[in-house]
Phi, psi and omega in degrees: 000017178291319178305314183300311184291327176298315179291320181304315183282348188253269188303312185303327184276313189265337184299313176299320183288330174297313179301318175300317175299310182301318183290321177297318179290324178293309183294321179297319182286319177295322180290325178299327179273330183269319184259038177290139172282158172302152181290121181270110181285138179276041183242150181232152177272150178229155176304325182290346177298342185297336182289339176277348185275136174290355181284341185246133168276161180297321180290321178290325183297314183289324179287335185241035184296334188276349187265000179059229185276318181227158177284131181298133180259334179226160183262320184227152181226124176251114178252116175251116182260116172258101189300136182060044180279103175295153176304316185281001167293323191256315186290146176302152180295339179297345178282353187236159183292324181230132177284138181240162184295335181276354180277159176057036175265337179262066184295326179302319182293319180291321177298314183294322183290332180278319185277329183232056185304332181289334185237357182224122181228151170254128176246143164273107180269126187250124183263160174262135181288161352292152189256048169273155187300314181303315180297319182292316178301317181295315178295321180295326186267335179263343184071018174253171177274149182287156168245147193295325188299338182293341175311318181296344179263010188292338180256012180196075194288118171289154178298144175280123186262337180274169186299142180205174181299317180293320180298315182292327176297312182294318184290337181250032171074016176274138178264127187243135176239136182232144174214147177112226187306121184290356172305325180297316179294333174286323180282327184229074188293333187233029186253341185267138178293317178221139176216147180227073189278150178224146183299141193240000189259355175274098185294342179284344184265107186270352197234335187299308180299312184294320178299318177300323177292318180297317183298333191250333191294302187294323174299321183291324181299335179274350177277161186245008188262032178211160177240331177231129183242130180235126178230117188250103180270150187234354188303318181294319178301309182292323176298321180295312179303320188269311183255340182098170184285319186271068185214154182298319176297330177292314182293322178298319180292322178293322179291327178295314183297322176303317177294318177299313181301320178303314181295319182296316185289321181297319182289318181297317180295325180293339179252016188261003183291179177303127184075002179282163185300323186248032178302323183230060175252144173247127180259127171240128173242112192217156172261155175267340176193176178260206176197155179281172184297334178267016167083011180266164170196165190142330185267204186235021179288160183304319182299325182279324185271345182262117177231190186236152171219130176248126181242135180217130175255136179258014175284141181237123348272154172244125184242153186279157177280167181287162183289355179293344185255357174203157183242077186285158173258124184242133175219167176273137180280188184294334178273004182079013180265150183280132175231135177245138186236123174258167178258144186218129178272130177299334177305329185273356186301307185299312184289330176290324182287318178299321180292327176288322182272352174080028176247164182298147177289144174305138191301321186264009180287137175243012181283173178240136177296112183293122187299316184292317180285324177293328182293329180296328182267316181281156187295124179226177185234149176258102181254019178301321184255007184278154171272123186295337180285354181280107185294332175299310181297323181286332177293323175292320177297319180303316180300318179293320181293322175300314179304314185289326177296319179297321176297315177291332174293317177296314177309308183292321176297317185293323179290319181295318178299320178293319182295315179300310180298318183294319182286331175281331182265339186276160182297319185245301180069202177269160179291162180296320179293322178292321177293324173293324178298308181291331179296319180297313179299318178295315180300321174297320179296316182293319177297316180296321179292328177297316180291326182299310181299323177294319183290327180293324176291330183264001188290146178250336181249128176296330189285339188289337189278342188300308179296329178292317179292322176303315179296320180299316178301313176306321178294318178293316176305314178302317176297316181294320180292320176300319178294320183292319182290322177294320178292321178298325185273332187227027187286316184290131173280138174239128179268095183294332176298310178296319175300325180287318180297311180302318180296318179295325177294324179298320177294325178298322180292324177296321181296317177299316174307304186304309184292329172298316180293315179299320182298314181297314181300318182292316190291331182246009176076016180282156179207166179254020180277152176291161186295124179084356181263159177252355179261187178288141182289153175301325180297318182293317181298314184294322178298310180301318177299321181288317178300316181295322181295311180301311179302316176301326180302339188280356175282351181242133182291335175293321177288330177292322177298328182254027187302317179300322176287329181291314181298317178300316179295319176294321173299318175297325176300314176296329177293319178292330174297316181291326181292325175298317179296320182298320182291316183294317185275349184058040179223148169055040173298318181303313183293330179289320178295312179300322183293321177293320179293326174301312181299320174301316175300314179299322177300322179288313177305317180298314181303320181280316188280325187272315188294127175292332180289326180273328187277060177272184189295345179293344182261000189240152165209187190296334182278014181062022183245143175263007186295318188270322185287341178294338184263019186297126179089352180251104184299313180301315182290332178297314182298319181297317183291336180277323185270332182300308175307319179297318181297315177297319173301318177297320175301313179296319176300321181292321179297316178295326177297320179301320180299312184298324181286349176285160180288339184287337182269110182216168173063222188303315187299328178296316177290330175297314183290325178293325177296325176299308182305314181300316180296326178298318180295324179291323179295323179297320179294317180298318176288325176295326179294334184260004185295150175275352173278118190302321181292333179278329187281000187296329185292341180295342176289338186254325184246137183292159185288330181266344187300309186293313177304323181291323179299312182299316177301319176294320177300312180299317177295324174293323176298316180300316178298318178294323178291322171296323178295315179296327179298325185272321195240340182281129177241113184243066186287348184283342184271145173280169185299319180296309181300317184296313184291323181296311180299313181293330176289324174298320179301311185286329171296316183293328181295322182276332192295319180302316180293313180300319183288323178298317180286337184280343180088195190282355167280346182310308180298323177296322178291319184294315180295321174302320178296323178288322175297313179299316181296318181295322179291324180296312181301311185293318183290328175299327181289347187296318180272329183291326182295339183276354182261126179256342184281134180305324185295322179289323184294330183288348185262128176282138179287115180302332179291326181287322175296321178298317177301315181297324175294315179295318175303322177295325179293316179301318183296328178297317179283329178299328182277010172092013182262161166210167186277068171205158185291339172280359176271353176282132179263089187296335176301329179295336178288347184245016176285116182099353183219148172255327181267159184257124168232125195308301186300311184300312181293327180292322178298309180301315182296320176297317179297314182298319185284319188249006184302305182283335185266338183233306191294301181296314181298317185290318178286344179266354182300328179305335180297332180290336176267317187291327186277002176237015189270126175279144183289334179281002188229048189296329187287353180264357186294319180290331176296308181299315179303312180298318179300313184297315184290320181292320175300314180297316176297321179295321175295318178299315183291322176300316178288333172291319178300321173290333172297321177294322175297320181298309181295332176289318180296314190259027183294339174253020177284151181300329180264022190291321183272334180279336188226304187292314180295320173299321178299317175299315180297313180296322182293314184291323173302312180296323178295311184294322177295321178295319177300315179297316178296324179292317181296313175299319184287329177294311180303313185293312182288316181297322177297326184290320183270356181298327182294338186259000180278135183296141179278349182211000000 
């Protein structure tokens, strides 16, 4: 046995850890090249920069030195941010094909937009994805486009160091007050004169942040020691995450906001008279992003990127600009009054606000001063009823247009300056052709403006200048639009050298996988050939085919969107292959049919849980499960949906009890399994306490909402400690290798299962039962061919097709539980089951367990069943060989698919959907790969240690 122990102390120990190290290094290097943020220039705009602009003559600069870049149009600015404010929360329901319960709740905004259209407007504000709150706030204040890597900072926002709207306010003597979401104080730690931050990450808390804003908002409005006030409410965002859009808490929140806004507007109007505090105040009520019907955001779907903004000026009189500068959509509201809505790019927010307040534009802004929003603050005219032949009216319009052209001139110069410096400072920057193109557009606009200014000085007729000014505005708008489109298409820098190195290391890891499997096979005479054949087995060919097909599907954005269905289809294909074996061998036909029926159940679950169109709020409730809410309004189905998970939990507990009653389960392992049975009973009590059925919910009066989940977490942690203790000190030499491995595998699975099921919600027991049935069928069907093999050499080889089925089943379970590879596919509510307060590490662990519990943790720790249930009592010395083979094959399949994902994002790095689809897929895959590697290493240590006692010493 010297040869045995030499292998045991070599490959088995270091190969999984070597592969983990290679994957970590590969992913870090590749990510460094792929998810680079754009270069943040350390430059800031100053009032003195105006002297460098061609928009100012030397005489005008000296005479207007106090006005900075633009003349201040407003004195005060009130920004009320309603997080995750959908467009249809604000726009009248008449703008949509079908009226929904959550529409027309913010009636005060609709009323003002219809009655005071010249001074109050509703905008459809369009954000740039990804639509996480941190990135949206960063984009709103800097005037730049978001970068994908910032998603990783969403739970710990770093301070913004590049030039931004808030910095310019403070540097130019403006006093800023903030209240609400504490993300603002993280982004701008030293910028606020006064701040009232509240923790923002507890999505189960709908009221703490909002109540804090309410307590300070109205009193602050009466004070005179501020110039800009920011109040960031979070209730709508949290209500969406937990309950969905179509829910009573969401409607209650919108009605509460309507009442608050009525009080705010009433107070502002009362102080807006001549000499009043708010005589020249602009009010903005806006969202930072939208949300899907199930309350998620982060991606780039229309529901997520389309939000609302309401703007109202209290200046009297304030008149709207002519329709030549914007193309609003107008409809009648429910009262028959006309409401017009314009579109607004959030990219334009920072530069428009700085222009209105008269401070320099942020250095890195590429937005455009929006004419409609700028017109609300600056003096404008309402020419809808004016006679265009009236030269006097046109002279007033001419005056406004000249002012706006001057603002666009400064705007264009600032953007051109930034693009030139960025391209010179950045490692890659924009291409030479791109720079020439935008330089030509800018030169044309500047040349035309020079001629226009001369003609305006020599003009004899006031009416002649209107077409000239309109053309000049179009030229500047064309330049600014071209820069924004160029930045959206080529903003992110990709370091292809680092991406290539990372991809190369990943290929090396695949080679290590392959050589390790080959070494084991060669050392112990194992092979993948069919019984009596000299060639490669059909199972190996089929497994390779399935893995290649699934990995290749990642090259298409459509197949990534339907990844769960693709995995389910491929699993069904392997099921039919096994059914063919069953029919030919006349064995295990029942298992083959049950396996195909299980795949059908998974297909339905994936359809419900994966599809954004199907996973609306009717499938969701506070327990993060769609089981009960799908039965809304159907009494009989409600009882079924409430009781079925409880019955399945009892069935799972009974199966564990049967394990305890066997003679094989003794010592520590027996107590571990008993702890899981207790946890299952506690889960049933917890769900009963939150049940909509009154008779079940009676226990909630006695037991706290968070008490039971915390007890379950404590039991699970204690079980894992017992398993670690048993791994080191427990000696079960009376067990044969198969029984030993089975009992220990059941122990580790039971320890994890209670927490995973609790976090997964009421569909958890059904998914757990499906995983047990699926695993059982895979093991049994694998025996069809193995039972025909009598040679020890053939028995020692694990069937690659069975391992592939195990992997595909794990992928299907990920989507069955309602997840998908996008940040809006994370169920943040699961992280707060058992807790109300937010602690980063704890909530991150719970969210990880919920996301990867059924797809990684349980399948990897359950993989020894595939080995133990085919293990012959007379062949103990081969169990470690087979176990190593199974884990290395499983890891190879996972790594191969991630390798293709890396190739996919490299190829599609300039794709329109790169940040909305391909990059999230990459992030989920690499996180899953590292987690799988860690779990394989831990499972190998645990399982190998358990069977070591049964290996002959000589």
